[in-house]
C-alpha positions in Angstrom: -7.7 17.1 20.9 -11.4 15.8 20.3 -11.7 14.1 16.7 -14.8 15.1 14.4 -16.6 11.7 15.1 -16.4 12.0 18.8 -17.5 15.7 18.3 -20.5 14.8 16.1 -21.6 11.9 18.6 -21.2 14.2 21.5 -23.2 17.3 20.0 -25.5 15.3 17.7 -26.5 12.0 19.6 -29.6 11.9 17.8 -28.5 12.6 14.6 -28.5 15.9 12.5 -31.0 17.6 10.3 -30.5 17.3 6.4 -31.4 19.7 4.1 -31.8 20.1 0.1 -29.0 22.0 -2.0 -31.8 24.0 -3.1 -32.4 25.3 0.4 -28.8 25.9 0.9 -27.8 27.7 -2.4 -28.9 30.2 -5.0 -27.8 29.8 -8.7 -27.4 32.6 -11.5 -27.7 32.1 -15.0 -24.4 33.0 -16.5 -25.7 34.9 -20.2 -23.8 37.9 -19.8 -20.6 36.3 -18.6 -20.3 34.2 -21.7 -17.0 34.5 -23.8 -17.8 35.5 -27.4 -14.4 35.0 -28.7 -12.3 31.7 -28.7 -8.8 33.5 -29.5 -7.5 32.2 -26.1 -3.9 33.0 -25.1 -2.1 32.3 -21.9 -0.7 35.9 -22.0 -4.3 37.3 -21.6 -5.6 38.3 -18.1 -9.2 36.5 -17.9 -9.7 32.9 -17.6 -12.8 31.1 -19.5 -14.2 28.3 -17.3 -16.1 25.2 -17.8 -16.6 22.7 -15.0 -15.3 19.8 -16.5 -11.8 18.2 -16.3 -10.3 21.0 -18.2 -11.9 23.8 -15.7 -9.7 26.5 -17.3 -10.3 26.3 -21.1 -7.8 29.2 -21.6 -7.5 33.0 -21.3 -9.5 36.0 -22.9 -8.6 39.5 -23.4 -12.2 40.3 -23.4 -13.0 43.1 -20.7 -16.7 43.2 -20.7 -19.0 40.8 -19.1 -16.4 39.5 -16.3 -17.8 37.6 -13.3 -16.3 39.0 -10.1 -15.5 36.6 -7.5 -12.5 36.5 -4.9 -11.8 34.5 -1.5 -14.3 36.6 0.4 -17.0 36.2 -2.2 -16.3 32.5 -3.8 -18.8 31.0 -6.0 -19.3 27.4 -7.0 -19.4 26.8 -11.0 -21.7 23.9 -11.8 -22.2 22.2 -15.3 -25.8 21.7 -15.6 -25.5 18.7 -17.9 -22.6 16.8 -16.3 -23.0 18.0 -12.8 -19.3 18.4 -12.5 -18.4 21.6 -10.6 -15.2 23.7 -9.1 -14.6 26.0 -6.5 -13.9 29.5 -7.6 -12.4 32.5 -5.9 -11.3 34.6 -8.9 -12.8 36.8 -12.0 -13.7 34.9 -14.8 -15.8 34.3 -17.8 -17.7 31.1 -18.7 -17.9 29.1 -22.0 -21.7 28.5 -22.1 -24.7 29.0 -20.3 -24.7 25.6 -19.1 -22.4 26.8 -16.3 -24.6 27.8 -13.4 -22.9 29.8 -10.7 -24.0 28.5 -7.3 -23.8 30.8 -4.2 -24.8 30.3 -0.6 -28.0 31.7 1.1 -27.7 33.3 4.3 -26.4 31.6 7.5 -24.6 29.0 5.1 -21.1 27.9 5.6 -20.6 27.6 1.8 -17.4 25.7 1.9 -19.1 22.9 3.9 -21.7 22.6 1.4 -19.0 22.4 -1.4 -17.3 19.3 0.5 -20.6 17.7 1.1 -21.6 18.1 -2.6 -18.3 15.9 -3.5 -20.1 13.1 -1.8 -23.1 12.9 -3.6 -23.0 10.1 -6.1 -25.0 10.9 -8.9 -25.0 9.6 -12.8 -26.5 12.2 -14.8 -28.8 11.4 -18.1 -27.1 12.7 -21.1 -28.7 15.8 -22.8 -30.8 16.8 -19.7 -30.5 19.9 -17.4 -29.9 18.9 -13.7 -29.7 21.7 -11.3 -33.3 22.4 -10.9 -34.8 19.1 -12.2 -33.0 16.7 -9.8 -29.6 17.6 -8.4 -30.9 20.4 -6.2 -33.1 18.0 -4.4 -30.2 16.1 -2.9 -29.9 16.6 0.7 -26.8 16.9 2.9 -26.3 16.6 6.3 -25.9 19.9 8.6 -24.4 19.5 11.9 -23.8 22.7 14.4 -21.7 25.3 12.6 -18.7 24.3 14.8 -18.7 20.8 13.6 -19.2 22.4 9.9 -16.0 24.4 10.3 -13.9 21.8 11.9 -14.6 19.6 9.0 -13.9 22.4 6.6 -10.5 23.0 8.4 -9.7 19.2 8.3 -10.5 19.0 4.5 -8.6 22.0 3.3 -5.7 20.6 5.1 -5.8 17.4 3.1 -6.3 19.4 0.0 -3.4 21.9 0.8 -1.0 18.8 1.4 -2.1 16.9 -2.0 -1.8 19.9 -3.8 1.7 20.7 -2.2 2.6 17.3 -3.4 1.3 17.6 -6.9 3.5 21.0 -7.2 6.4 19.2 -5.8 5.9 16.2 -8.3 5.6 18.8 -11.2 9.0 20.4 -10.0 10.9 17.1 -10.0 9.4 16.2 -13.1 10.6 19.3 -14.9 13.9 18.9 -13.1 14.4 15.5 -14.3 13.5 16.3 -17.7 16.1 19.2 -17.7 18.9 16.9 -16.2 18.1 14.3 -18.6 18.2 16.3 -21.7 21.6 17.7 -20.2 23.1 14.6 -19.6 22.4 13.2 -23.1 23.4 16.4 -24.9 27.1 15.5 -25.8 27.3 17.8 -29.0 30.4 16.5 -31.0 32.2 15.4 -27.7 31.2 11.3 -28.4 30.5 9.2 -31.4 27.1 9.3 -33.0 25.8 6.1 -34.4 22.3 5.3 -35.9 20.0 3.2 -34.2 20.4 1.0 -37.2 24.1 0.5 -36.4 23.3 -0.8 -32.9 20.5 -3.2 -33.8 17.9 -4.5 -36.1 14.3 -2.5 -36.0 12.2 -5.8 -35.1 8.7 -6.6 -34.7 6.6 -9.8 -33.5 4.9 -12.0 -36.0 1.4 -10.6 -37.5 -1.7 -12.1 -35.6 -4.9 -12.5 -37.5 -8.3 -11.5 -35.3 -9.3 -15.0 -35.8 -6.3 -16.3 -33.9 -7.2 -14.2 -30.8 -9.9 -14.6 -28.1 -11.2 -12.2 -25.2 -10.8 -14.5 -22.3 -7.8 -16.5 -21.6 -4.0 -17.5 -22.8 -1.2 -15.2 -23.5 -1.8 -11.5 -23.5 -1.8 -9.8 -27.0 -1.0 -6.2 -27.0 -2.5 -4.1 -29.8 -1.6 -0.4 -30.0 -4.6 0.8 -28.1 -3.8 -1.5 -24.8 0.3 -1.1 -25.4 1.3 0.0 -21.9 -2.0 -1.2 -20.4 -4.2 -4.1 -19.8 -4.5 -6.5 -22.7 -8.2 -7.1 -23.7 -7.1 -9.8 -26.3 -5.1 -13.2 -26.0 -3.5 -16.0 -28.0 -3.1 -19.5 -27.3 0.0 -20.8 -25.4 0.7 -23.2 -28.5 0.6 -20.3 -31.1 2.8 -18.2 -28.7 5.3 -20.6 -28.4 5.7 -21.5 -32.3 5.7 -17.9 -33.2 8.3 -17.4 -30.2 10.6 -19.8 -31.6 10.3 -19.2 -35.5 10.1 -15.3 -35.5 11.4 -12.4 -33.8 10.6 -11.7 -30.1 11.8 -9.2 -27.8 14.4 -10.1 -25.0 13.8 -9.2 -21.3 14.7 -5.4 -21.0 14.3 -4.4 -24.6 12.6 -1.2 -25.0 9.2 -1.6 -27.2 8.1 1.4 -29.0 4.6 2.5 -30.3 5.1 2.9 -34.2 1.5 4.4 -34.7 -1.1 6.3 -32.8 0.7 8.2 -29.9 4.4 7.5 -31.6 6.9 6.8 -29.3 5.3 5.8 -26.0 7.8 3.1 -24.9 7.7 0.0 -22.7 10.5 -1.8 -21.2 9.7 -5.5 -21.8 9.6 -7.6 -18.5 10.1 -10.6 -19.9 6.6 -12.2 -18.8 4.9 -14.0 -21.8 3.2 -11.7 -24.0 2.8 -10.9 -27.6 2.7 -7.6 -29.5 1.0 -6.5 -32.7 3.4 -6.4 -35.5 4.6 -3.1 -37.1 2.6 -1.0 -34.7 5.0 -2.1 -31.8 8.5 -2.3 -32.4 12.0 -2.6 -31.0 15.5 -2.2 -31.8 17.1 -5.8 -31.2 20.4 -4.0 -29.9 23.8 -5.3 -28.9 24.1 -4.0 -24.8 27.8 -4.3 -25.4 27.2 -1.0 -27.5 24.4 0.7 -26.0 22.5 -0.3 -22.7 18.7 -1.1 -23.0 18.3 1.5 -20.2 20.3 4.2 -21.9 18.2 3.9 -25.0 15.1 4.1 -23.0 15.9 7.3 -21.6 17.4 8.5 -24.9 13.8 7.7 -26.9 12.1 10.2 -24.0 14.0 12.9 -25.9 11.5 12.7 -28.6 14.1 11.9 -31.2 11.4 11.2 -33.9 10.7 15.0 -33.5 7.4 15.1 -32.8 6.3 18.6 -31.6 3.9 19.0 -28.6 0.5 18.1 -30.1 1.7 17.2 -33.3 0.8 13.9 -35.1 2.8 11.8 -37.5 0.7 8.8 -39.2 3.4 6.0 -38.5 7.0 5.6 -37.6 8.4 3.4 -40.1 11.4 1.1 -39.5 13.4 2.6 -42.0 13.0 6.1 -40.4 13.3 4.5 -37.0 16.8 2.9 -38.1 18.0 6.4 -39.2 17.8 8.2 -36.2 21.2 9.1 -34.5 22.1 8.5 -31.0 24.9 9.6 -28.9 27.0 6.6 -27.9 29.6 7.5 -25.0 31.5 4.4 -23.3 29.5 1.8 -21.4 30.6 3.3 -17.9 29.5 6.7 -18.9 26.0 5.2 -19.9 25.8 3.2 -16.8 26.4 6.6 -14.8 23.6 8.5 -16.8 21.4 5.5 -16.1 21.9 5.6 -12.3 21.3 9.2 -12.0 18.0 9.4 -14.2 16.9 6.1 -12.4 17.0 8.0 -8.9 15.2 11.0 -10.5 12.6 8.6 -11.8 12.3 7.0 -8.6 11.8 10.1 -6.6 9.1 11.1 -8.8 7.3 7.8 -8.5 7.5 8.2 -4.8 5.9 11.5 -4.8 3.3 10.4 -7.2 2.4 7.5 -4.9 2.2 9.9 -2.0 0.0 12.2 -3.8 -2.3 9.0 -4.8 -2.2 8.0 -1.2 -3.3 11.5 0.1 -5.9 11.8 -2.2 -7.3 8.6 -1.4 -7.3 9.2 2.4 -8.7 12.6 1.7 -11.7 10.9 -0.1 -12.1 8.3 2.6 -12.5 10.6 5.4 -14.4 13.1 3.4 -17.2 10.4 2.6 -17.1 8.7 6.2 -17.6 12.2 7.9 -20.7 13.2 5.7 -22.2 9.9 6.3 -24.0 11.1 9.7 -26.9 9.8 11.0 -30.3 11.4 10.0 -32.4 13.0 13.0 
């Protein structure tokens, strides 16, 4: 089967015509479709849209002023401030008048234009409207319709595969969470201990701002960079001194965020690093009683009892050491760890595959739309 690049070369040896978006698309101000209530509820029928990452802000029970769209008559919802946009083929209301509804003009392959818009690199200015003033002036290539349709089919296939992988990843993540909670739900069948029974709550020595730099040395992780890339460093001399004199985690100890987003965990890899005192703590546990990896999975069950979206100011050491943990025999702990490791690895593989497919889609999309101008 002839590939798209060969097809473009064969049918358009001299290049293709470019058209401005304003020559391809009409837009509609959404004034009468703006939602009045912010009483969103997932049990309601009509989605309320923005064009940002959230896309669907929530669902409303309002029945008037609903914009009608379907697979035969889709629209592109376009944020006139940020220039973000989404393909919409269902009924909806909008959050604000900044959400333009873009529609195709006659004899335009609308889905092709949507994909071409994805290739436009544009950094909008803040507090300015962009559709008529600037964004609509961008030009996109227009090869013959059979090429447009082939491009759409190819990119739709990429999107479908990526969405399938995302759904599979979400399913495996839910499955993992279910089995993790079931495996760690021992009830009264095993001995329970407090975290204080299995080890001491520990933290690194306090580091003053004057002792850090932003360029080189041993990475110093603050609560804002915990689990990410360090943006602060301490000298090797200070690191070696403090490591010898004061508490320091062992390789595979489970570090916990005690402020900010409470309960984020990182398994310490043993590489030279230092951690902000009181904000990043760990239980210096005896692995003959509780395995580190078992402890890591136990922490994922939210033993600090923070509800979704809930916030507590700090996890104090005294509160941490009072948390109770089921302690089955070591061989049972290891079996649980092995099972959950397998689930975790599968989920990671699916995530990596999803990321790879997304990058592949973006690569081919951008390469395809980089057509020679006639």
